[in-house]
C-alpha positions as MATLAB code, in Angstrom:
seq = 'XXXXXXXXXXXXXXXXXXXXXXXXXXXXXXXXXXXXXXXXXXXXXXXXXXXXXXXXXXXXXXXXXXXXXXXXXXXXXXXXXXXXXXXXXXXXXXXXXXXXXXXXXXXXX';
ca = [
    -126.396   38.506 -111.692;
    -122.839   38.198 -113.009;
    -122.752   34.429 -112.398;
    -126.048   34.040 -114.255;
    -124.645   35.952 -117.254;
    -121.608   33.653 -117.336;
    -123.902   30.602 -117.312;
    -125.855   31.988 -120.264;
    -122.717   32.369 -122.323;
    -121.624   35.134 -124.617;
    -118.533   37.277 -124.535;
    -117.324   38.659 -121.223;
    -118.255   42.281 -120.569;
    -115.076   44.308 -120.158;
    -115.484   47.872 -118.949;
    -113.898   50.483 -116.761;
    -116.294   52.655 -114.774;
    -115.450   56.242 -113.991;
    -117.338   58.629 -111.743;
    -117.476   62.311 -112.619;
    -119.298   65.383 -111.389;
    -120.558   67.235 -114.475;
    -122.665   70.338 -114.044;
    -125.242   69.698 -111.322;
    -125.055   65.882 -111.420;
    -122.902   62.898 -110.708;
    -122.347   60.609 -113.688;
    -121.114   57.049 -114.100;
    -119.195   56.636 -117.336;
    -118.498   53.109 -118.590;
    -115.742   52.702 -121.177;
    -116.057   49.278 -122.774;
    -113.225   47.101 -123.995;
    -113.037   43.765 -125.728;
    -115.778   42.998 -128.225;
    -117.762   46.073 -127.125;
    -115.000   48.606 -127.813;
    -115.367   51.564 -128.575;
    -118.701   51.851 -126.717;
    -118.926   54.482 -123.962;
    -122.105   54.765 -121.873;
    -122.810   57.621 -119.458;
    -125.535   57.491 -116.812;
    -126.755   60.249 -114.545;
    -126.728   59.199 -110.884;
    -129.302   60.871 -108.662;
    -131.031   59.846 -105.464;
    -134.324   61.241 -106.808;
    -136.034   61.588 -110.180;
    -133.874   62.814 -113.037;
    -135.632   66.054 -113.967;
    -134.194   69.069 -115.757;
    -131.178   67.044 -116.840;
    -128.037   68.773 -118.093;
    -126.815   66.414 -120.817;
    -123.042   66.605 -121.409;
    -122.165   67.410 -125.013;
    -120.338   64.083 -125.456;
    -123.666   62.204 -125.108;
    -124.998   61.412 -128.585;
    -128.379   59.771 -127.836;
    -130.544   58.252 -125.104;
    -130.249   54.478 -124.684;
    -132.239   53.937 -121.469;
    -135.001   51.921 -123.157;
    -132.785   50.283 -125.798;
    -132.270   46.618 -124.829;
    -129.312   46.325 -127.212;
    -127.220   48.160 -124.611;
    -127.996   45.917 -121.621;
    -125.033   43.892 -120.352;
    -126.855   40.675 -121.252;
    -127.432   41.820 -124.835;
    -123.871   43.120 -125.190;
    -122.542   39.731 -124.034;
    -124.566   37.911 -126.684;
    -124.292   40.475 -129.495;
    -121.254   42.714 -128.885;
    -121.426   46.333 -129.976;
    -118.526   45.960 -132.412;
    -120.709   43.703 -134.568;
    -123.529   46.203 -135.004;
    -121.822   49.568 -134.428;
    -121.939   50.508 -138.157;
    -125.684   49.786 -138.275;
    -126.232   51.867 -135.132;
    -124.210   54.755 -136.613;
    -126.394   54.608 -139.744;
    -129.510   54.562 -137.561;
    -128.305   57.677 -135.708;
    -127.459   59.408 -138.993;
    -130.935   58.634 -140.331;
    -133.056   59.243 -137.194;
    -130.916   61.761 -135.342;
    -130.301   61.763 -131.590;
    -133.129   61.052 -129.160;
    -133.329   62.200 -125.557;
    -136.280   61.574 -123.261;
    -138.225   64.717 -122.396;
    -140.904   63.114 -120.234;
    -139.113   64.043 -116.994;
    -138.911   67.731 -117.841;
    -136.898   69.723 -120.339;
    -133.251   68.851 -120.802;
    -130.433   71.248 -121.500;
    -126.994   70.610 -122.985;
    -123.910   70.984 -120.862;
    -120.881   72.218 -122.794;
    -117.645   70.872 -121.353;
];
């Protein structure tokens, strides 16, 4: 996959991945550098369905179904170029979190 992304072009994806246990779940937290700074993406890691999720309070919105945040999209259109538009979108629409896998709760850290 990585070789294919290089062939397609775009900026390299620079990120550091951290693993953390927060509440009842393991999380992968990607801190992006380069053209995608200051993007931080957190993903819950479970072996089964993600139900009754405890969302850490540093998470601002769900991006699972948002193609703009895929590595391929970030290589072609880095976050730094559209971060102000995304901030305005969040201010207008508010945060969104999927509820179709059961109710979520917020985890205060």
